[in-house]
N, C-alpha and C positions, 0 to 999 in steps of 0.2 A: 334791343340791346340789353334792356333790364332783364328780360326773361332769360336771355342767354347767360347773364351773370348769375342768376339764381340757379339755373341748371348746373352751371359749372360748380357752384358752391355746394349744392346738394350732392353732386357727384363726389366731390372731395371728401365731404363728411362721411358719406357712405363707405368710401374706400378706407378711411381711417378706422371706422368701426369694424369693418371686415378684417383689417390687418390685426387689430387688437384681439378679436375673437380667435384668429388663427394662432396668435402667440400664446394664449392661455394654456392649451394642452401641452405645448412644448415646455413652458416654464414649470408647469406642474410636474412634468416628466423629469426635468432637470433637478427640481427640488427633491423629488422622491429618489432619483438616482444618486444625488449627493448624500441623502440620508443613508441609503444602502451602502455606498462606498465608505461612509464614515464608520458604519457598523463593522464592515469588513476590516477596515484599518485598525479599529479598536481590538478586534479579535486577534490581529497579528502582533499587537504590542506586547512585548515581554517586560513586565515590570519587575524590577529588582526588589525582592522581598527582604525584609529586615532579617538579620542573622546570617548573611553570606557576605564574606569580605574577600577581596582579591588584592593581595599585596605583592607588587612586583618590585624586587630590589629593595624592599623595606622589611628587614628582618625583625622578628619579635625577640626582644632580649629582656629578661626579668632577673634581677639580682637583689636578693633580700637585704644585702648589706648596703645598698645605695638607695637613699630615700626617694630619689626621682625616677627610680626604675624598679621599685619593689612591687609586691603584689597589690598592696592597698592603693598605691599611686596608679598603677596600671588599670586596676578595676575602675577607679574614679575617672580616668581620662580617656579610656578607649572603649568603644562600643563592643568590640569583640571579646571583652573580658567581663565576667560577672562572678557572683558568689562572694563569700566572706572568709573562706579558708578553713572552715570547720569541717568535721567529719561528715556532718549531714548536709552541709552547703559549701562544698569545696569551690575554690576558684576554678572557673571554667573558661577554657579557650576552645571555641567550637566553630566548625564550618568556615574555616579560614584556609585560603589557598595562598601559598607563598612561593613565588618564583625567585630563587636566590641569585639568578643571573651569573652564577659561577663565582660569586664574590665571597660568600662566607655562610656560616650556619643559618638556616632559615628560622628555627625556633630554638632559643637558648635559655634554659632555666638553670640558675646557679645559686648555691648557698641558701637553699630553702629547706630547712630541717624540721620546722614545726608546722607549717601550713599544709593543709591538704589541697591538692589541685588535680584537675583532669584536663587532658588535651584530647579532644574527641572530634572525629569526622573531619580532620584536616588533611589537606594535600600539600606536600612540600616536595620540591624537586630542584635539581641543579644548584645545590649549595656551593660546593667547591670540591675539587679533587686534591686539595692541599691537606696534609696531615693535621688532624685536630678539628676539622670541620665535618658537619653532619647535617642531615635533614632536620632531625631533632636531637639536641644534645642536652644532657642533664648532668650537672657536676655538683657533687656535695649536696645531694638532695634526698630527702626522704618523703614518703607518703604521696608519691605521684602515681597517677593512673594514665596510661597512654592507651587509648582504645579506638579501634576502627579508623586508624590513620593510614594514608598511603604515602610511602617515602621511597623516592626513586631518583636515579640519575645524579646521585651524590657520591662522595667517597665512602661515607657510612650512612646507612639508613637511619638507625637510632643508636646513640652512643650514651651509655651510663658510665661515669667515671668518678674517681676520687671520693670514696666513701658514700656512694649513693645506695641506700639500703631501703628495704621494705617497699619497693615500688612494684607496680603491676604493669606488665606489657602484654596486652591482650587483643586479639582479633585485628591485628594490623597486617598490612601488606607491604612487604619490603622486597623490592625487586629492582633488578638492573642497576644496582649500585656498583661503583667501580671496584671497591675492595671488599667491604663488609656489609652484610645485611644488618646485623645487630652485634654490638660490642659492649661487654661489661669488663671494665679494667680498673685496677687500683682499689682493691678492698671494697668491692660492691657486693654486699651480702644480702641473703634472704629476699631476693627478688623473685617474683613469679612471672614466668614467660610461657604463655599458653595460647593455643588456638590461633597462632599467627601463620601466615603464608609467607615463606621466605624462599624466594626462587631467583635463580639466574644472577647471583651476585658474584663479583669477580674472583675472590679468593676464599672467603669463608661465609657460610650462612650465618652461624653464630660463633662468636669468640668469647670465652671466659678466660681472663688473663690476670696474672699477678694477684694471687690471693683473693679472688672473687669466690667466696665460699657460701655453701648452704643455699644455693639457688635451685629453683625447681623449673625444669624445662620439660613441658608436657603438652601433648596433643597438638603439636605443630606439624605443618607440612614443610619439609625442608628438601628441596629438589633442585637439581641442575646448577648447583653452585660450584665455584672453583675452576670454571672453564676459562676465566680471563687471565689466569696465571698458570704456571706449571712448576709448582714446588711440591716437595714430598709431604708438606703439612696441609696442603689444600684440602678442605673438608666441608661437609655439611655442618658439623659441630666440632669446634676445637677447644679442648679444655687444657689450659696451660697453667701450671703452678697454682692450681686451685683445688680445694678440698670439699668433701661432703656435698657435692652437687648430685642431684637426681635427674636423670634423663629417662623419661618414661613416655610410652604411648605415642611416640612420634613416627611419622612416615618419612624415612630418610632414604631418598632414592636418587640414583643417577648423579652423584656428586663426584667431582674429580679432586683429589684422588681417593680420599677417604670418606666413608660415611661419618664415622666418629674418629677423631684423632685425640689421644690423651698423651701428654708428654710432661717431663720435668720431674726430678726427684721429689719436689714439694707437692706432688699430687697424691693425696691420701683419701681413701674411703669414698670414692665416687661410686655411684650405683647406676648401672645401665640396665633397664628392665622394661620388658614388654614393648619393644620397638619393632617396627618393620624396617629392616636394613637390607636394601636390595639394589642390584644393578650399579653399584659403585665399583671402582677398581679394587678397593679394599673395604670390606665392611667396617671393621674396627681395627685400629692400629694402636698398640701401646709402645711408647718409645721413651728412651732416656730415663730408665730406672723408675718407672711409675710404681707406686706402692698401693697394696690392698684395694683392689677394685673388684666389685661384684658385678658379674655379667650373667643375667638370668632371664629366662622366659622371653627371649627375643626370637623373632623369625629372621634368620640370616640366610638369604638365598640369592642365587644368581649374581653374586659379586665376581667380577672377572678374574682377579688374581687370587685373592684370599678372602675367606670369610672373616677370620681373625688373624692378624699378624702381630706376634709378640716379638718386637725387635730388640728389646733390652738384653744386653749380655748378663745383667744381674737384675733380679727382681725379688721382692719380698714375698708377695702372694697374690694370686688371682683366683677367685672362685668362679668357675664357669660351669653352670649346669642348668638343666631344663630349657636349653635352647634348641632350636630346630635348624640344623645346618643342612641346607638343601642346594645341591648343584652349584656350589661355589668352585672356582678354579682349583684351589686347595682349601679344604674346609678350615683347618687351623694349622698355622706354622708357628711353633714355639722355639724361639732362638735363645731362650734364657739358659744360663749355665746351671742353675739350681733345679731342684725337682719339687719346689714348693707349690706349684700351681695345681689346683684341684679341678678336675673335669667331671667330678660327681660329688654329691654331698654325703656319700656313704651308703645311700640307698637307691639313688636314681641319678642318672647322668644326662646325656643329651641325645637327641635324635640325629643320626647321621645318614644322609640319603645314600651314601656309598658304603655303608656297613656291610662287610662280606660274610658276617656270621649268620647264625640261625637262632631261633627261639624254639628249641625242641620241646620244652615243657610248657610252652604257651603261657608263660607268666608275665609277658610284656617286657621282659629284659633279655637282651642278647646273651647267649651262653658264653661268649668269649669277649674280652675287652676290645675296645676300639683304640688303636695305637695312634698317638698324636705325632705328626711329622715335625721335623726341625732338629736343631743341634742340641737341644736340651737333653734328649735321651731319657727314656724311662717314663715319660708322661703318657698317661692313658686314661681312657674313660672305662672304669670297671663295671659300670652298669648302663651300658648303652640302651636307649629306649628302642624297643622293638614295636613296630606299628604296622598292622595290616591295613590294606586298602579297604575302603567301605565295601560292605557286602550288599549285593543287589539281587533281589529275587522278584521276577515278573510273575505276578499272579494272573493278570489279564492285561491285554488280550492273549488268547491262546495262539500257538503257532498255526499258520494257514487259515486262521479265522477270516471270514468274508464280511466286509462291511460295504454299505451302499453310500448314500450321500451324507449321512450323519457321521461325523468324525468319531472314532472309537474312544471310549473311556478306558482309562488304564488304572491298574491297581498294582503298585510296586511296593515292596518292603525293603527299605534301605537302613542298614544298621552300621553305626560308627560312633564311638564316644565323642569324637571331635568333628562330627559332620559339619561341613561348611556350606556346600552348595549342591543343588541337584538341577539337572536340565536334561533335555532330550533333543535329538535331531531326527529328521526324516531322510532316509536314503543317504546318510553320511554327508549331508550338505553342511555348509559352513554355519548356517543360521542355528544358533542355540536358543532353545525356548526354556527359560527357567521355570521351575515350579517348586512349591513348598508343601503342597498336599496332593493327594490323588485327585485327578480331574479328567477332562476330555482333551484329546489332541486338539491343537489350535484349528478351529474350523476353516479359517482362511487358507492356512497351509494345506489342509486336507482337500479343500475345493480346487486347489491349484494342481493337484496330482492327476495323472492320467489313470485310466482303469488298468489294473494289473497288479503285479507283486510289488510290495513296498516294505522297507526295513525301518522299524522304529528302534532307536538305540537310546537307552537311558544311561545317564552318567551321574557320578557323585564324586566329590572330593572332600578331603578333610583339611583341617587348619594347618597341617604340616606338609601339604602338597601331594599326598597320596591320592590317586585317582583310579577309578574303576568304572567299567561299563558292562552292560548286558543288552542283548538285542533280541527282537522277535520279528518274524516275517508275517505280514498279513496281506490280504488281497482287497482291492477296491474294485467294486463292480456297481456302477451307477446306472446302467442301461442295457438295452438289448444289443445283440451283435450288430456290427456295421456290415453292410453288403454293398459292394461296388460291382456293377456289371460292366466288364471290359468288352465282351462281345456275346451275342450279336448287338449291333447298333440299332438305334431307333429307325424303323421303316426299311431295314434291310429286306431284300427279296430272296425268297428261296423257292425251289421247285419241289420235286418229289423227295430229294435227299434231306433228311432232318438237319436242322441247323446245329453246328457245334457251339458250345458255350464256354466262356471263361469268366468266372466270377471270383472276386477276392472277398472273403468273409473273415472278419476279425472279432475275436472275443477270447480272452484267456481262459474262460470257462465254457467254451463252445461244446454244444451237446450234439445236435442233429441238424443236417441241412437237407432240403428237398425242393422240388419245383412242381408246378402245375402248368398245363398247356390249355389255353383258351377256356372254354366253359367246362372242360373235363375235370371232375372233382378228384380224380386219381392223383395221389401224391407220390412222386418218384424220388426216393431217397438217394442221395449221392454223397460220396466222400472225396471225390476229385473231379476236376473239370472233364467234360466229355461231350457227347451229343445227346440231343433230345430223343426220347423214346420213339422208335420208328413206327410202331403200330398206331400210336395216338396221332402222330403227325400225318400219316397216310389217311387216316379217317377224318381228319379235320377238313372243314370246308375251305374253299379258296377265299382269299381276301385277307383282311387284317386280323392277326392272331396275337393275343396277349400271352406272354410267358412271364410267370411270377416265380421268383426264387425266395425261399424262406430259410431262416436259421433261428435256433433257440439256444439258450445256455442252461447250465445246470440249475440256475435259480428260477427258471421258467420264463425268463424274458424272451420275447419273440419279436423278430423284425422281418420285413419283406421288401423287395424291390422288383419292379416290373419293367419290361420292355416290349414294345409292339413291333411285329414284323409282318411281312406279307408272304402269303403262300400263293404261288401262281405257276400252274403246271401246263396251261393250254395257250395256243395261239389265239389272238383276238380275231373276231369275225366281222366283216364289213360288207354291205350290199347297197347298191344305188337303186332307189325306187324310181325317183325322177331327178332329171330328165331321162328320156329314153334315147337309145341310139337313133340318130337321124333326125331328131327334132330340130326345127328351124326357129331362130330367134332374131329379132331386129335390134333396135337401139336399146331396149330395156333388157338389163341383165337377167338371165334365167333364174328361177328359183330352183331349190333342190331339196330332196328328202332322201336321207341316208339312214339305213338301219345298221346297227352294230351291236356286238355283244362281247363283254369280257368282265370278269369279276373284279379286276383291278385296273380300270382305264386310267390313262394318264393324259392323252391329248389327241386332238383331231385337227386335220388341216387338208387343204387341197392345193393343187397346182393347175395351171392352164398351159397346155401344149408342152408339158414336161419342163416348164421354166423352173429356175432355181428359187424363184420367189414363192414362199409358202404363206397361204392365207389360213390363219387358224380360226376355228369356230367351236362353239360349245353346244349350239342348238341348230336345227335345220333352219335355212333362210335363203338368201339370194347371193349369187356370185357378186363379188366386189364390183360396183358400178364403174368406178374409175378404171379398174383394170379392163373391164368389158369394153368401155369406150375406146380404149387404146388398141383394141384388137382389130385386125383387118377383116373384111368379109371373107367367108369361105369356111372350110372345115376346121373344126376346133376339137381338142380333146381335154376333158376334165378328168383329173385323177384325184380320188379321195383316199386319205390315209387315216389309220387308227393304230395307236401305240398303247401297250399295257405297261404296267409298272416294272415288268421284267425286261423292258426294252425291246420287246418283240413288236414288229410293225406289220399290219395287214393293209392291203390297198385294193381299190376297184376303180375302173375307169369307164367313161362313156364318150361316144363321138357325137357331136352336134354340129349345126350349120348356122353361121351368122350371115344375114342378108338384110341390108338397110332398105328403106322404102324408096320407090321411084318417084319422079316429080308429079305424076298423075295421082299420087296418093296411094298407089297399090304397092303394098310391101309384099313380104313373103307370106306364105300360108302357115307360118309357125304359130307357136303358142301365143304370141302377143300381137300379130298382124301389123298393118301399116298405119300411118297417121297422115291426114290431109294437109297440104301446104298451099298457099296462094299461087294462082296461075302466073301472075306478074309480080315478081319479087319487089319492084320499086313502086307498086301501087300505093301503099300507105304513105310513102314519103311525098308523092305528088299531091295527094289529097291534103296533107298537112300544110304544104307550101301555099296552095290555093286559098285555103281557109285564112291563113295569116294575111295574104294580100288583100282580101275583101275587107276584113276587119280594119286594116290600116287605112284604106281609102275612106271608109265611113267616118273614121275619127278625124281625118284631115278636113273633109267637107264641113263637118260640124264646127270645127275650130274657126274656119274662115268666116262662116256666117256670124258667128259671135263677134268677130273682130269688126265687121262692117257695121253692126248695130251700135257698137260703141264709138 
């Protein structure tokens, strides 16, 4: 009992130790796995860094006249504001996102005339569509810089009002605002508006209103504005009752309706210079008695209705010269009653893409004035700019020059005082490849071309839209001619008539084509498909003959293609050596020896008694034993066949006799004789039964004796 207790206890202890050892690897795995998971989780954690603030429904409002919301108070109480308001350390609002939730202005700065401040890298949206609200609004403020902010989905993106002067609005994105991208209103003077992207705002991209004077609008992209409303004043830039503003170097494209709209009698001395004004309904419109405006050095092109529309019935003076009017619906329409507008400066006028005159003396000025349309009457450009298209001379490659795998280099001379761009195309494809210096044709494009004739066209245009081109045709040959043998086909069989041939040979510089037959070294030149030379064919031995076609081009590239055919002009020959007629055979199938001859054998077989069953063979041997066993005794006929590649069949036959052995063992006297069989067919069975009976009796007696002894 005691021993049993010990055994049980030892067993229990052993089980516990075993269980513990089994758990250790699993726990180590879980520990390691947890460590790994922890690392992965840490990698997925996004920590909010200092300097980024998200304010939803919490607008920023700073008013220097209110102690609890002025700059110094705001800087002291809000992490998103820093600086001290000096020129070298301005107050800074940076990296703030404000969702106005449609309630009001997102960032509002007012009555800050002496402090310097910057609003930078902020995103504001959904302020309100109520008049007076904006993404960023500045009222009665000087010395502010708004840089790299995104203002969208508000009534106004950025709004300067009420004597806000000397501010800088730079590199901001103002898009998808309900009415205005940027507004300066109420005596906002000497502000700089540059390098902004102002697109897809409902009515105006930029509005200068009510004596906002001396502002500089430069290097901005102003596109797709004015499509939310349909008024005559919709525009990329609208200058209303404001003086001495400069609009320069802007891209003003695809605005509805005007690229630039200037109106009100209190508009004086504004300058519109060096802008691209294109694809608007009206490029520039002057309306409501605007005074003294300089419009010069602008590219005004592809505007749908007018390049410039002067809608004033009365005007003091516009100076319009050195502009490039290209393919506008009407280049200029002047509706003024006076004749004070100048379309040249006394020595040079404008370029007109529809100028009908000539420059016979080639002095760069048209020989006759360009007449200005409209009700004003008498306005004209006395010195229209005459401008020829760029001149292009192709020095290399030369016409019909041949090139291989390496793309051609080119040398072109292009002259134009206002050259803008150069490019080339291959085979008049859509892909344009620009270039600035002479070089090689693009290798990838050259590699994609097939061998043959190709056209390289060189293009150039100038800054006023004149374009010219010149072409050269070259050849590409990267390899030997291609040869496809349509006929004869591989292993076709021909007799004494020479085979006809049909080959397709392709090479745009093909020189010579020829063929050879078999081992004959004679080259037979041909220019069209036909038949092989009869003499060589007749002299060729029967059997497999190789025909090789050749072609070369003018560059010396040679190619060839071959096909093998059979020549077979004779019937096959077959003769049976053994067995001979009258031979007798018993149960063993007879052997056979057959002699045959043909240069192009295909197959051999035999039949028995003209049966439909064919027995194929490749060497001499024996008649199929199973078939022989099935045959009755008596006369039999073996017929042997031999076919050549031309399908001709020869045959020979022999008559033999089948006789099986008699019970006395005497068979026939044929080639394989008889075999002996037992006289009594049941003898082996009786002997087996007797033997089994004797052995059984002995075993039974032995078993009984052993039983008695026991």
